[in-house]
C-alpha positions in Angstrom: 0.0 0.0 0.0 1.0 3.7 -0.4 1.9 5.4 2.9 4.0 8.3 4.3 6.8 7.5 6.7 8.8 9.9 8.9 12.3 9.2 7.4 14.3 11.7 9.4 12.5 14.0 11.9 13.3 17.6 11.3 11.8 20.9 10.2 8.9 20.2 7.7 10.7 22.5 5.3 13.4 19.9 5.0 10.9 17.2 3.9 11.3 14.7 6.7 8.6 12.5 5.2 9.0 9.9 2.4 6.1 8.5 0.3 6.7 4.8 0.4 5.2 1.3 -0.1 4.4 -0.6 3.0 2.7 -4.0 3.4 -1.0 -3.8 4.1 -1.1 -4.5 7.9 -2.9 -7.5 9.2 -5.4 -7.0 12.0 -4.3 -8.9 15.1 -6.7 -10.4 17.7 -9.2 -7.8 18.7 -8.3 -5.4 15.9 -9.9 -4.0 12.8 -8.2 -3.3 9.4 -9.5 0.1 8.2 -9.5 1.3 4.6 -8.8 4.9 5.0 -11.0 7.4 3.2 -9.9 10.6 5.0 -7.3 11.4 7.5 -7.1 14.8 9.3 -3.9 16.7 9.5 -3.2 17.5 13.2 -0.5 19.7 14.7 0.5 16.7 16.7 1.5 15.1 13.3 3.7 18.1 12.7 5.3 17.6 16.1 6.0 13.9 15.3 7.5 14.8 11.9 9.7 17.7 13.2 10.9 15.7 16.3 9.3 17.8 18.9 7.9 14.5 20.2 10.6 11.9 20.7 10.7 9.1 18.1 8.8 6.1 19.4 8.7 4.1 16.2 11.3 4.7 13.4 9.7 5.3 10.0 6.3 5.6 11.6 3.3 6.6 9.4 1.6 9.7 11.0 -2.1 10.3 11.3 -4.7 9.8 14.0 -7.9 11.5 12.7 -9.0 8.6 10.5 -12.3 8.0 8.9 -12.7 4.8 7.0 -14.5 1.5 6.5 -13.8 -1.9 8.1 -11.9 -4.0 5.5 -11.0 -7.0 7.6 -11.7 -8.2 11.1 -9.4 -9.8 13.5 -10.4 -12.7 15.8 -12.4 -12.0 18.9 -14.2 -9.1 17.4 -18.0 -9.3 17.3 -19.3 -5.7 17.4 -18.2 -4.7 13.8 -18.9 -5.9 10.3 -17.1 -5.5 7.0 -18.0 -2.2 5.5 -18.9 -0.4 8.8 -17.8 3.2 8.9 -15.5 3.9 11.9 -13.2 6.5 13.3 -9.7 6.1 14.6 -8.3 8.7 17.1 -5.0 9.4 18.9 -5.4 7.0 21.8 -4.7 3.5 20.5 -4.7 1.3 23.6 -4.2 1.3 27.3 -3.3 -1.4 29.8 -6.6 -1.4 31.7 -5.0 -2.4 35.0 -2.6 0.3 36.1 -3.8 2.7 38.9 -4.8 5.4 36.4 -6.9 3.0 34.2 -8.6 1.6 37.3 -9.6 5.1 38.5 -11.0 6.1 35.1 -8.0 8.2 34.0 -6.9 6.0 31.1 -5.5 9.1 29.4 -2.7 8.9 32.0 -2.1 5.1 31.6 1.5 4.1 32.2 1.5 1.9 29.1 -0.7 3.8 26.7 0.0 3.7 23.0 -0.9 6.2 20.2 -1.8 6.0 16.6 0.6 7.8 14.3 3.4 7.8 17.0 3.7 4.3 18.5 1.9 2.6 15.6 1.4 3.4 12.0 -1.5 5.8 11.5 -3.7 7.2 8.8 -1.4 8.8 6.3 -1.8 5.7 4.3 -4.3 3.6 2.4 -4.9 1.2 5.4 -4.4 1.3 9.1 -5.4 -0.9 12.0 -7.0 -0.1 15.3 -8.1 -2.2 18.4 -11.9 -2.5 18.0 -12.3 -1.4 21.6 -10.7 2.0 20.7 -12.6 2.6 17.4 -15.5 5.1 17.3 -18.9 5.0 15.9 -19.5 8.3 14.0 -22.4 10.7 14.1 -24.7 11.0 11.0 -25.1 14.2 9.1 -21.5 14.9 8.3 -19.3 13.9 5.4 -16.0 12.0 6.0 -13.9 15.2 5.7 -15.9 16.9 8.4 -15.8 13.9 10.7 -12.0 13.5 10.5 -11.0 16.6 12.5 -13.5 15.7 15.2 -11.4 12.6 16.1 -8.6 14.6 17.7 -9.2 18.3 17.3 -12.8 18.0 18.5 -12.1 15.4 21.3 -9.1 17.2 22.7 -10.8 20.6 22.5 -13.7 19.1 24.4 -11.5 17.8 27.1 -9.6 21.1 27.3 -12.9 22.9 27.7 -13.8 20.6 30.6 -10.4 21.1 32.2 -10.9 24.9 32.0 -13.8 24.7 34.5 -15.9 27.0 32.4 -19.5 27.3 33.8 -22.5 27.8 31.6 -22.7 31.4 30.6 -19.1 32.1 31.5 -16.5 34.1 29.7 -14.0 32.1 27.7 -10.8 33.2 26.0 -9.3 31.1 23.2 -5.7 31.6 22.2 -5.0 30.3 18.7 -7.9 29.5 16.4 -7.2 26.4 14.3 -8.8 23.0 13.8 -9.4 22.3 17.5 -10.2 25.8 18.6 -12.9 26.5 16.0 -14.8 23.3 17.1 -14.3 24.0 20.9 -15.6 27.6 20.4 -18.9 26.2 19.0 -19.3 23.8 22.0 -18.7 26.7 24.4 -21.2 28.9 22.6 -23.8 26.2 22.6 -23.4 26.1 26.4 -24.1 29.8 26.6 -20.6 31.1 27.0 -19.2 34.4 25.8 -16.2 33.6 23.6 -13.2 35.9 23.0 -10.6 34.9 20.5 -7.0 35.9 20.4 -5.3 34.7 17.2 -3.0 35.5 14.4 -4.0 35.5 10.8 -6.8 37.2 9.0 -8.5 34.0 7.9 -8.6 32.6 11.4 -9.9 35.9 12.8 -12.6 36.0 10.1 -13.7 32.4 10.9 -14.0 33.3 14.6 -16.2 36.2 13.7 -18.4 34.1 11.5 -18.8 31.6 14.4 -20.1 34.5 16.6 -17.1 35.2 18.8 -17.8 38.2 20.9 -14.4 39.7 20.1 -11.4 38.8 18.0 -8.0 40.4 18.5 -4.3 39.7 18.0 -2.9 36.8 19.9 -1.0 39.1 22.4 -3.9 41.5 22.9 -6.0 41.8 26.0 -9.7 40.7 25.7 -12.3 43.4 26.4 -13.3 41.8 29.7 -11.8 39.6 32.4 -12.0 35.8 31.6 -13.5 33.1 33.7 -11.5 30.5 31.8 -9.0 30.4 28.9 -7.7 27.7 26.6 -4.3 27.9 25.0 -4.2 26.0 21.7 -1.2 27.8 20.2 2.0 25.8 21.1 3.7 29.1 22.3 4.8 29.2 25.9 5.2 33.0 25.8 1.4 33.2 25.7 1.0 31.5 29.1 1.6 34.7 31.2 -0.4 36.7 28.7 -3.4 34.4 29.2 -3.0 34.3 32.9 -3.1 38.1 33.1 -6.4 38.1 31.2 -8.1 35.8 33.8 -10.4 37.1 36.4 -10.0 36.0 40.0 -10.3 32.2 40.3 -9.9 31.7 36.6 -8.3 28.6 35.0 -6.0 28.4 32.0 -6.2 25.0 30.2 -3.3 24.2 27.9 -4.5 21.9 25.2 -1.4 21.0 23.2 0.9 18.0 23.5 3.9 20.2 23.0 4.6 23.8 24.2 7.7 26.0 23.8 9.3 27.1 27.1 7.2 29.2 29.5 8.8 32.4 30.6 9.3 33.1 34.3 5.9 33.9 35.9 5.3 36.8 38.3 3.3 35.5 41.2 1.4 38.7 41.9 0.6 39.6 38.3 -0.2 36.1 36.9 -1.0 33.6 39.6 -2.3 35.4 42.7 -6.1 35.5 43.3 -6.2 31.7 42.8 -5.6 31.6 39.1 -4.7 28.1 37.9 -2.9 26.4 35.1 -4.0 22.9 34.0 -2.5 20.8 31.3 -4.4 18.4 29.0 -3.0 14.9 28.3 -4.6 12.9 25.5 -8.2 11.9 26.2 -10.3 9.1 27.5 -12.7 7.1 25.4 -15.4 8.6 27.5 -14.3 12.1 26.3 -14.4 10.9 22.7 -17.9 9.4 23.0 -19.3 12.4 24.8 -18.0 14.8 22.2 -19.3 12.8 19.3 -22.7 12.6 21.0 -22.6 16.4 21.3 -21.7 16.7 17.6 -24.7 14.4 16.8 -27.0 16.7 18.7 -25.6 20.0 17.6 -24.7 20.5 14.0 -21.2 21.9 14.1 -19.6 23.9 11.3 -16.3 22.1 10.4 -14.0 24.2 8.2 -11.9 21.8 6.2 -9.3 22.2 3.4 -8.7 19.1 1.3 -5.4 17.8 0.1 -4.8 14.5 -1.7 -2.9 11.8 0.2 0.2 12.7 -1.9 0.0 16.3 -0.6 0.6 15.4 3.1 3.9 17.2 3.3 2.5 20.4 1.8 -0.5 20.2 4.1 1.8 20.1 7.1 3.8 23.1 5.7 0.6 25.1 5.3 -0.5 24.1 8.8 2.8 25.4 10.2 2.6 28.6 8.2 -1.1 29.3 9.2 -2.1 29.3 5.5 -5.7 28.0 6.1 -8.4 28.4 8.7 -10.0 25.4 10.4 -8.5 22.0 9.6 -6.8 20.2 6.7 -7.6 16.7 5.7 -6.0 14.1 3.4 -8.3 12.3 1.0 -7.7 8.9 -0.6 -9.1 9.3 -4.0 -7.2 6.6 -5.9 -8.1 2.9 -5.9 -6.6 1.4 -2.9 -4.3 -1.7 -2.8 -6.4 -4.8 -2.2 -6.0 -6.1 1.4 -6.8 -9.7 0.2 -4.0 -12.0 1.1 -3.0 -15.4 -0.2 -3.4 -18.3 2.3 
């Protein structure tokens, strides 16, 4: 099958990916083989390609916002059938028996594995996923709209929960890409006032179209104190900026898996009056199912920009440069390699 592989992690401008042929993977016990129709392009993929995240699997195929159909079923799987549409997200598996799994915090599992980092992901014609970690998808969306929901949507949903925002509260969003534009819609549906601080005219225009109360530059102060804020931009310099914008008792939730260094914080200016910082680590399947139920009940606007599978490297370059608003997706439009094997 055709697939991308991270040949030599480095700046995306140096073309660290190679377009290669890999064997069609075989689903192991409890797994599904998925014929990929669309795979979202996530900033985490960029971090894997550029080496911001340490190499877990050499020559790994990135991608963890996968929409596709079941092409083959491993043993001990009964809940899926050939041809079912499913989603594949970032979290691939957990151990199920460490102290974190047992208390319902599987996102903190000591032995967790991730699609597109530990295991080949969706920048390919086929990928596999444990059936227990696949998602049923809401109706009313096309595949390109569904793909960003599987990480951008789910992680944004968890980040919103971590921010402690109450219904009707004032939320600040720093950075307005694939995850932020979905999270803003969830917050608005809950009655929040949303203020967006972001670079780029296209992102600012999208925020206004989605009914943000204000849209300013990323280092600007919002027009009123915030009850909560979410930092989506992977820029540590924005942490003190966001903290200063919080009202007393406000919480800053940091949504990314990677962040540049945070400057020294001044206690009185940025942390006093019980302001808090909370990180976000992966997600639980409960988060994923809750967000997808929300998407089924509330028609979300998903801004997507489509690239062919062959254009993955360009899509990542454009993501890094802030060329587009919303999210990019890779589409498999050519006939796929047959998964049928000789026995």
